[in-house]
Phi, psi and omega in degrees: 000131175262145175204164176238153178245124176252113179303149180305313182302330178283314175309320183270358188291117180295336181267005184250133171278168180307321176300316177301313178304311180299310180299321171300326178295317178294315181298313176303315179295316178294339185263358186308306187282313183262352184065014172225162182224133185248004189289148186269164175301327180295314178302312176303317183297313175293319184292319177263005172058043177228171181287159175295328177300315179298318175301309177305312180295323178295318177298317177303318175304308188295322172295317179297329178273000175066033178270332178226157170238147185238138181227134177236116175230129179052046180063016173249126183269137175234128175255131180244137171293140180254036178207165185280102186298324183295338182285340187242004189280335178275153182246085184286146176267109186250334182228156173256153184279000000 
């Protein structure tokens, strides 16, 4: 079973639209072991069922909100989470359904 984890502070972030929150969840999941993400906009587009243009705009939003950093070396893009992932990796049960 595949799943993504969206940290609570991302879910409650007032300046992020639903697509940005989902994209952060995908980036967070792909970055879990190595703390970096190499996925392309095409991958994100197919995974979230949105256009590549939407992904490009959404990545810009995440950069503007200082949630990710982008580095390009030899035409290979690397996305870094700009927060300490280990602080958000556990899933505490705070509320009941």
